[in-house]
C-alpha positions in Angstrom: 137.5 45.6 180.8 134.7 43.2 181.5 135.0 40.4 184.1 134.8 37.8 181.4 137.7 39.3 179.5 140.2 39.3 182.4 142.8 36.6 182.2 143.1 34.1 184.9 146.4 34.0 186.8 148.9 31.8 185.0 152.7 31.6 184.5 153.9 34.2 182.1 154.0 32.1 179.0 151.9 32.4 175.9 148.7 30.4 176.7 147.5 27.8 174.3 144.2 28.4 172.5 142.4 25.7 174.6 143.6 27.3 177.8 142.2 30.7 176.8 138.9 29.1 176.0 138.9 27.3 179.3 139.5 30.6 181.1 136.5 32.1 179.2 134.3 29.2 180.2 135.4 29.4 183.8 134.7 33.1 184.1 131.4 32.9 182.3 130.2 30.0 184.4 131.2 31.7 187.6 129.3 34.8 186.5 126.2 32.8 185.7 126.4 30.9 189.0 126.7 34.2 190.8 123.7 35.8 188.9 121.4 32.9 188.6 122.6 30.3 191.0 124.2 27.0 190.2 121.0 25.0 190.1 119.3 27.4 187.7 122.2 27.7 185.3 122.0 25.3 182.4 124.8 24.2 180.1 122.8 25.8 177.3 123.1 29.1 179.2 126.8 28.6 179.5 127.2 27.7 175.8 125.4 30.8 174.8 127.5 33.0 177.0 130.7 31.9 175.4 129.5 31.5 171.9 129.6 27.8 171.6 127.0 25.1 170.8 126.0 23.0 173.8 127.6 19.9 172.3 130.9 21.7 171.9 131.1 22.4 175.6 131.9 18.7 176.2 135.2 19.2 174.5 136.2 21.4 177.5 134.1 20.0 180.4 132.6 16.6 181.4 129.7 17.9 183.4 128.4 21.0 185.3 129.7 19.6 188.6 133.1 19.0 187.1 133.1 22.6 185.9 132.2 23.9 189.4 135.0 21.9 190.9 137.4 23.1 188.2 136.6 26.7 189.0 137.1 26.4 192.7 140.1 24.1 192.4 141.8 26.6 190.0 141.4 29.4 192.4 142.9 27.3 195.3 145.8 26.2 193.2 146.4 29.9 192.4 146.9 30.5 196.1 149.3 27.6 196.5 151.4 29.0 193.6 151.1 32.4 195.3 152.7 31.0 198.4 155.6 29.6 196.5 156.2 32.7 194.5 155.9 35.1 197.5 158.5 33.1 199.4 160.8 33.0 196.4 160.8 36.8 196.3 162.3 37.0 199.7 161.8 39.6 202.4 160.8 39.5 206.0 157.8 37.5 207.2 155.7 40.7 207.4 156.7 41.7 203.9 155.9 38.2 202.5 152.6 38.0 204.3 151.5 41.4 203.1 152.5 40.6 199.5 150.6 37.3 199.6 147.5 39.0 201.1 147.7 41.7 198.4 147.7 39.1 195.6 144.9 37.2 197.3 142.7 40.3 197.7 143.3 41.5 194.2 142.3 38.1 192.9 139.2 38.1 195.1 138.1 41.4 193.7 139.0 40.8 190.0 137.4 37.4 190.1 134.7 38.0 192.7 132.3 35.8 190.8 134.7 32.9 191.3 135.0 33.6 195.0 131.2 33.7 195.3 130.8 30.5 193.4 133.2 28.8 195.8 131.5 30.0 199.0 127.9 29.8 197.7 128.0 26.6 195.7 130.7 24.4 197.3 128.2 22.3 199.2 126.9 21.1 195.8 130.1 19.3 195.1 130.6 15.6 196.0 132.4 14.7 199.1 135.5 13.6 197.1 135.7 17.0 195.4 135.2 18.8 198.7 138.0 16.8 200.3 140.4 17.8 197.6 139.5 21.5 197.9 139.7 21.5 201.7 143.1 19.8 201.5 144.4 22.6 199.3 142.8 25.3 201.5 144.4 23.7 204.6 147.8 23.8 203.0 147.5 27.5 202.1 146.3 28.4 205.6 149.2 26.4 207.1 151.7 28.4 205.1 150.2 31.6 206.4 150.3 30.4 210.0 154.0 29.6 209.6 154.6 33.1 208.3 152.8 34.5 211.3 154.9 32.4 213.7 158.1 33.5 211.9 157.0 37.1 212.2 156.5 36.6 215.9 160.0 35.2 216.3 161.3 38.1 214.4 159.4 40.6 216.6 157.3 41.8 213.7 154.0 40.4 215.0 152.6 40.5 218.5 154.0 37.6 220.6 150.6 36.8 222.2 148.8 36.2 219.0 147.2 32.8 218.3 148.5 32.1 214.8 145.5 30.1 213.8 143.0 32.8 214.9 145.2 35.5 213.3 145.1 33.8 210.0 141.3 33.3 210.3 141.0 37.0 211.0 143.1 38.3 208.1 141.5 35.9 205.6 138.1 36.8 206.9 138.8 40.4 205.8 139.6 39.3 202.3 137.3 36.4 201.7 134.3 38.5 202.2 135.1 40.8 199.2 132.7 39.0 196.9 129.8 40.1 199.2 130.4 43.8 198.7 132.7 44.4 195.7 131.2 46.1 192.6 133.2 46.7 189.4 131.6 50.1 189.0 132.9 51.3 192.4 135.4 54.0 192.9 138.3 51.8 194.0 140.2 49.4 191.7 141.0 45.8 192.7 144.6 46.9 193.3 143.6 49.8 195.5 141.3 47.5 197.5 144.0 44.9 197.8 146.6 47.4 199.0 144.3 48.8 201.7 143.2 45.4 203.0 146.6 43.8 203.0 148.0 46.7 204.9 145.2 46.7 207.4 145.6 43.0 207.8 149.3 43.0 208.7 149.0 46.0 210.9 146.4 44.2 213.0 149.0 41.6 213.8 151.8 44.0 214.8 152.7 44.7 218.4 151.1 47.6 220.1 153.4 50.5 220.6 151.3 52.4 223.2 151.5 51.8 226.9 147.8 51.3 227.3 
């Protein structure tokens, strides 16, 4: 399955035709931004990639900058929804955190072009757009910090951890995926997500040795 044919995360309802086309445009744009860079990618390039005339793109987007914001904002809203869904499933703080990090890592691998677009091109966005993205990011990180603190209270995570640094550490493992992931590699996105989410939560657990 190609990167452009993967569905974006969404509630399990039948998507409308316009939503499917939006997803195709988002994925194609993220791929082009990754391969050519934001500045070098034209709307004509994007139209050709999704089989539309350039003028038809304006039915779905207002401008290239609005499109870049939509891509990054969509990914961040996915993580906010991920937080809500993970908590609804129940379990201990450790189980919930591992489940969230698994979903985060799998998304980062399956949609590595999107992650790359966010980190490489975000400075291109206006201050107003960046403020909105940062606010969503901060809310997501705050939810992870609360989970770490809950895990500390439950004895699942080391009591001497700084929750803020702990979250930076585990997210650093995952947010770097776009730098090294290749679809033709030997591991699937789910296998990568399983390994990294397990490593992440284990790095937070209390030491059992006497040293």
